[in-house]
C-alpha positions in Angstrom: 0.0 0.0 0.0 1.4 3.4 -1.0 1.4 6.3 1.3 -0.1 9.4 -0.3 1.3 12.9 0.3 -1.6 15.0 1.6 -0.3 18.1 0.0 -0.4 16.7 -3.6 -3.2 14.2 -4.0 -2.4 11.1 -6.1 1.4 11.2 -5.8 3.2 8.7 -3.5 5.8 10.0 -1.1 9.3 9.9 -2.3 11.7 7.8 -0.3 15.0 9.4 0.6 18.1 7.5 1.5 19.7 8.8 4.7 23.4 9.7 4.7 23.9 7.3 7.6 22.6 4.5 5.4 24.9 5.4 2.6 27.8 5.5 5.0 27.0 2.1 6.3 26.6 0.7 2.8 30.1 2.1 1.9 31.5 0.6 5.2 30.0 -2.8 4.4 31.4 -2.7 0.8 34.8 -1.7 2.1 34.7 -4.5 4.7 33.5 -7.2 2.4 35.1 -6.4 -1.0 38.1 -4.4 0.2 38.8 -6.7 3.1 38.7 -9.7 0.8 41.1 -8.0 -1.6 43.5 -6.9 1.1 43.4 -10.4 2.8 44.1 -12.1 -0.6 47.0 -9.7 -1.3 48.5 -10.2 2.1 48.2 -14.0 2.0 49.7 -14.1 -1.5 52.5 -11.8 -0.5 53.2 -13.9 2.6 53.2 -17.1 0.4 55.5 -15.4 -2.1 58.0 -13.9 0.4 58.4 -16.6 3.0 61.8 -18.3 2.7 60.3 -21.9 3.0 59.1 -24.4 0.5 56.4 -23.2 -1.9 53.8 -25.6 -0.6 54.3 -24.7 3.0 54.4 -21.0 2.3 51.1 -21.3 0.4 49.6 -23.2 3.2 50.6 -20.6 5.8 49.4 -17.8 3.6 46.0 -19.5 3.2 45.6 -20.3 6.9 46.5 -16.7 7.9 44.2 -15.2 5.2 41.2 -16.1 7.3 42.7 -14.2 10.3 43.6 -11.2 8.0 40.1 -11.0 6.6 38.4 -11.2 10.0 40.6 -8.6 11.5 40.3 -6.2 8.5 36.5 -6.6 8.3 36.0 -6.1 12.0 38.3 -3.1 12.0 36.2 -1.5 9.3 33.3 -1.3 11.6 35.3 -0.3 14.7 37.0 2.6 13.0 35.0 5.8 13.6 36.0 7.5 10.3 34.9 5.8 7.1 37.6 7.5 5.0 40.3 6.2 7.2 39.1 2.6 7.1 38.7 2.8 3.3 42.1 4.4 2.8 43.8 1.7 4.9 42.0 -1.2 3.3 42.3 -0.1 -0.3 45.8 1.3 0.5 46.9 -2.2 1.4 45.0 -4.0 -1.5 46.0 -1.8 -4.5 49.7 -1.3 -3.8 50.0 -4.9 -2.7 48.5 -6.1 -6.0 51.0 -3.9 -7.8 53.8 -5.3 -5.8 52.7 -8.8 -6.5 52.6 -8.0 -10.2 56.0 -6.6 -10.0 57.5 -9.6 -8.1 56.1 -12.0 -10.6 56.1 -15.8 -10.2 58.3 -17.4 -7.5 61.1 -19.3 -9.0 
């Protein structure tokens, strides 16, 4: 059932999105997508840079990626400023991806 605006008969009320809802959506996107990207980059860098066998380094990277993702995602909601959380998360993910590209495949 639509709510009708009493000032203009026949026209439904427009719904407005509150700024707090937009900020929470941005925080959720940063925590989910950015947290996954940052955790994946950190796990891959760890597996790439550890001076142990490739299989063991990959295993440690994958095990610790769950911890990385949980910490990053929770921190996104604890940090009072959205811009700081987004800057740190994306600041880890994007330069880390460039570093991985630059390092190339482990020999």
